[in-house]
N, C-alpha and C positions, 0 to 999 in steps of 0.2 A: 911213349904210350903208357896209359895208366894200367897198373896191374889189377887184374880181376881177382877178387877175393872169393874163395869158396866159403860155404857155410862153416866148414871146419876151421878155416883161417879166422873167420869172423868171431867165433866163440873163444878164440885164444886172445882176443884183444882185451887189455886190462879193463876190468869192471863190467864188460858186456855180459858175460855168462851169469854173474850174480844178479844183474839188472833184469835179464830175461827170466831168470828163475823167480825173482821177486814179483815180476809182473804176472807170471803164471799163477803163483800162489794167490795173489791179491784178486786177480780177475776170476779165478776159480771160486774163491770165497764170495765174491760179489754176485756171481751168477747163481751160486747155491743159496745165497741169502734171500733173494727175492722170493723164490719158490718156497723155501723153508718158512719164511715169514707168513706167506699166504696159508700154508698148510697148518702152521702153528695156530693162527687166528681161527681158522675154521674148526680145528680140533678143540680149542679152548673156549671159544665164544660162539661158534656156529653162526657167524655173521659174515656173509660175503661182502656186505657193504663196508664193514670195518676193514676187511682184508683189502678191499679196493682203495680205501682212503689211506691206509698205512703204506701200500705200495706207492701211491702218489707222494706221500710224505718222504719215502725213501729215495725218490728221484728228483722231484721238482725243486726243493730248496737248494740242492747242489747246482742245478742249472742256473738258478737265479743269482747265486753268488759267484759264478764262474769268473766275472771280471775282477773281483777282489782276489780270488784264488790265483789268477794270472799274475797280478802284481806281486803277491807273495813269492811266486816262483821266480820272478825276475829279480826280486830284491834280496831274498835270503839264499837263493840258489836252488836248483831243482833237486839235488840230492837230499838236502835237509827237508825240503817241502814234502817230498815223497815219503820220507821216514815219518814225518808228522802224521800224514794220512794213514800209513800202515799202523802206527802205534795207536792213534785215536780210534780207528776202525776196530782194531782188536779189543780195545778197552770197552767201547760201547756195545759191541756184540757180546762180549763176556758179561757185561752188566745185564743184558737181556737174558742171557742164559741163566745167570745166578737168580735173577728175579723170577724166571720161569720155574726153576727148581724149588725156590722157596715159596712159590705161590703168591708173589707180589706183583705179577705182571698184569696189572689192570690196564685198560685202554689208555688212560692219561699217561702213565709211566712209559708205555710202549711208544706213544706218539713222541714224547720228549726224546727218548733214546734214539728212535729212528730218524728224527729230524737232525739231531746232532751227528749221527752217522752220515747222513746225506751231505751235510755242510762240508765235511772233510773230503768228500769224494773227488771233486775236481782237481785237487792237488795231485793225487795219484794218477788219475786218468791222463791229464795233460802233462804231468811231470815226467812220466816215462818217455813220452814222445818229444819232450824238450831235451831230455838227456841224450837220446840216440845220436842226433847230429853233432853233439859235442864229444861223444866217446869214440866215434868211428870216422875215418877219413872220408872225404867226399865221394871217392870212387866206390866205396863200400856201402853207401847209404841206401841204395836200392835194396840190397840183400838184407841189410839190417831192418828196414821197414817191412820187407817180405816176411822175415822171421817173426817180427812183432805181430803182423797181421795173421800169420798162420797160428800163432798162439791164441789169438782171439777166436779164430774159427774152431780150433780144437776145444777150447773152453766152452764155447757155445753148445757143443755136443755133450761134453763130459759133465759140466756143472749141474744142469738140471737133472740129469740121470742120477748122479751121485746123491743129490739132495733127496730125490724121491726114494731111492733105495735106503738111505740112512734113516729118513723119517719113518719109513714103513717098518724097518727092523728094530731101530733103537729109540725112535721117538723124536719129536722136534726139539726137545731140550738138549738132547745129545748132539743133534745136528748143529744147533747154535754153538755149542762148545767147540765142535770140530772146526766150524767156520772161524771162530775167534783164534783158534790155534793156527789156522792157515794164514790169517793176517799177521800173527806174531812171527811165523816163519818168514813171511815176506819182509817184515821189518828187520829180521836178523840178516837176511840176504843183502838188504840195502846197506848194512854196515861194511860190506866188502866192495861197495861201489865208491870210486873216488869222489871226494867232496869237492864239487864244483861251485865256485862262488857265484853269487848273483852278478849280472852284468848291468842291471839298471842302476841309474844314479839315485842316490839317496838325498840329493839336494832338492829334488822335487817332492811335493807332498804326496802321501799315499792316495788321497782322493783324486788329485790331479792325474796321477799315473793310471788310476782306474778309468777315469774319463778318457784319457789318451788311448788306452787299450781298445775301448769301444770305437773311438774315432779311427784308429788305425785300420780295424777290420772293415769299417763302413766306407772308408775313403780309398783304401788301396785296391786298385782294380782286380788284381788276382784274388785277394782274400774275399772281396765282395762277390766276385764271380763264382768262386768255389762254394761260398755259403749258399748262393742261389741254386747252383747246379746240383750240388750233392744233396741238399735238402729236397729238391725235386726227385732225385734218384731214390731217396729214402721213402718218398710217398709210395713208390712201387712196392717196397718191402712192407710198408704198413698195410697196404691193400692185400698183399699176398698172405700176410699173417692172419687175416680175417677170412679171405675167400677160400684158401686151401682146405681148412677144416670143414667148411660147408660143402665144398666139392666132394671131399672124401665121404662125408656123412650121407650124401646122396647115393653113394655106391655101396656102403657097408653099414652095419648096425653100429650102435654107439660104442660097444666094447671093442670090437675089431677096428672100428674107425679111429679111435684114439691111438691105438698101437700103430696103425698105418701112418697116421699123421706124424707121430713121433719118429717113426722110421724115416719118413721123407725128410723131415727137418734135420735129423741126424746125418743122413747121407748128404744132404745139401751142405751142411757145415763141413764135412770132410772134403767135399768138392771145393769149397772155398779155401780150405787150407792148402790143398794141392795147387789150386790156381795161384795162391799167394806165393808159394815156393817157386813155382814156374816163373812168375813175374819177376822174382829176384834175379833170374838169369837174363832178363831183358835189359838193355841199356835205355832206361826211360828218360834220362836227363835230356831236356830239350824237346822230348816227344810226349810229355805227360798228358797234355790236352788231347792229343789224338788217340792215345791208348785209352783214356777215360771215355772219350766220345764213342769209339768203336765198341768198347765193352757195354756202354749204355744202350746203344742201338741193338746189339745182340740180346741184351737183357729184355728189351722191349719186345723183340720177336719171340723170345722164350716165353714171355707172359701171354702174348697173343700174336699169332694164333696157336703156337705149339702147345702150350699148357691148356688152353681153353677148348680147342676144337678137335682134339684127337684122343679123347677118352682118358682113362687113367694112365695108360702108357705115355701119352703125350704130356700129361701133368708131371709125371716122374722125370721125363727127359727135359722138359722145360725148366723144372726146378734145379736139376743138376747143371744145366747150361747156365742158368742165372747164378748159381753158386760158384761155378768155375770163373765166371766173369767178375764176380765181386772181388776176387783176389787182386788181379791187375788194376782194377779201378781204385781200390783202397791204397795199394802201394804207390800208384802214380799220384793220387791225391796227397798223400803224406810227403812224398818227395818234392812235389811242386810247391807245396805250402812251406816246407822247411827251406827250400832253396831260395825262395823269393821273400823271405822274412829276415829282417835285421836280427841277429842273434840276441841283441840286448832286449828285444821285444818278444822273443819267441814264446816265453811262458804265457804272457797275456794273450798273444795271438792263438796259441794252441787251446787254452782254456775256453776262450770265447767262441772260437771257430767250431770246436767240437760240440759245444752246446747248440749252436745255430744249425750245424749239420744234421743233428738228430731231430730237429723240429719237424721235419717232414714226416717222420714215422707215425706219431700219433694223429697227424692230420690225415694221412693215408688210411689209417684204421677207421677214423671217423667217417670219411667219405665212403669207404667200402661198406660200412654199416648202413648208410643211407641208400646206396645204389643196389646192394645185393638183394634186397627184397623185391626189386623190380626185374632184375636180369643178372644171372650169374655170369653170362658171357660178357655183358657190358662192364661188369666189374673188372674182369681180366683186361678188357680194352683200356679201361681207366689206368690200370697199372702200366700197360704198354705206353700210353700217351705220356705219362709222367716221365718215363725214362727217355723218350724221344725229346721232350722239352729239355730235360737235363743235358742230353747230348748237345743240343743246339746252344744252350747256355755255356757249356764247357768250351766249345769251339769259339764262342764269342769272347772268351777271356783273351786279352791282348797277349801277343807274343813277347818273348824275353826282352827284346830291345826297348819296349815301351814301359816295362813294369819292373825291371830289375832294381833292387834297392842297393 
C-alpha cells in the first residue's frame, strides 16, 4: 500500500520547499505587477486607455508564445527555464522602476519593457507545474498540487492588497522596485532546486517540436477535453468578475461597495486555498474527472440560484461555495493532466494547456458585459450554464484505459 505523505513530509522532499517558495515570490510579484502597472499609468499619464493596453501587453504576448516556451521547458529542462523567467522578470521590472525614478518612462518604453516581461512569463508559470511531478513521488502528487494551488489562492488575496497599500504609502515607483526584488528572491530560491535536464530530443528541430506540442494538445483526448471543459469553467469566473461588482453596487454606494467587493473576493480566495488543501487529502488518482464534474455542478448551483436569488447573503454564500470548489477542481485538473502526459512532453503540454484553459475567462467577461445590461439574474444564469457544460465536457473525457500514454 502506498504511503500517504503529510504536508510536512512533502516539504522535506529535496528541492520542493525552495520551489514552492520561489513560486510564491514570483506569483506574488506577478499579481502585484498588474495592479501596480495600472495605478502607475493612471498616476503618471491619467489615461485609462493606456492602462488597459499595457495590461493587455503584459498578458497576451505570453499566451501567444506559450508553444515556444513549452519547447524550451522540454529541451533545456524546467529548472533552468524557470530561472530564466525569474531573472528576466526581475530585470525588466527593475528597468521599469529605474525609468520611472529617472523620468524616462514614456509610453513607448513602457510598452517595450512590458511586452518583454510578458514573453518570459510562460516559462515560470508552466515550469513550476512541470517540475512538481518530477520532484515528488506519484503517491504525493495530489498534495503537491494542492499545496501549489493553495499558494495561488493566497497570492490572489495578498498580491493586489499589498500592491494597493505600497502604492498608496510609498508610490508606484517603490512598488515596482519591490516587485523586482521579489522576482530576484524567486530566482535565488530556484538555485536550491535540483537541476533537472530536459527530456525532449534535440534531434528534432525547434520549430517541429513547437508544432508537435500544439498537435499533442489538439489530438490527445484527455488534453483536448480538459482544454474545452476548463475553459468553459473559466467562463463562469469571467462572468462573476463582472456581475459581482454590479450586484454589490446595487446594494451599496460606490465607496462602501468597492470595499465590500474586495472583501468578498478576498474571502473567496481564502476559501479556495482551504478547498485546495482539503483536496490534497483526497485520493484523486483515477477519480479526477468525477471530482472536477461534481465541483463544477456545485459551482453552477452556487452561481445560480444561490448567489443570484437570495440577496447579499446568498451572494456571499454562493461565492464562498464556488471558492471552496475551485480547490478540488484545480487539484484534480493538474493531477489528471500530469498523469496522462508523457514526461518528455510535459513542458509543452503545460505551457499550451494553461494558456488555452484561461481563454474562457475574458470570453466570460465579454459575455457578461453584453448580458448584464438586460438582466442581472440572467447573467448569473449564464455563469451557471457555463459550469454545467464544463461538467458534461469533463465527464465526456475518456477513462484511463483509452487515453493512458
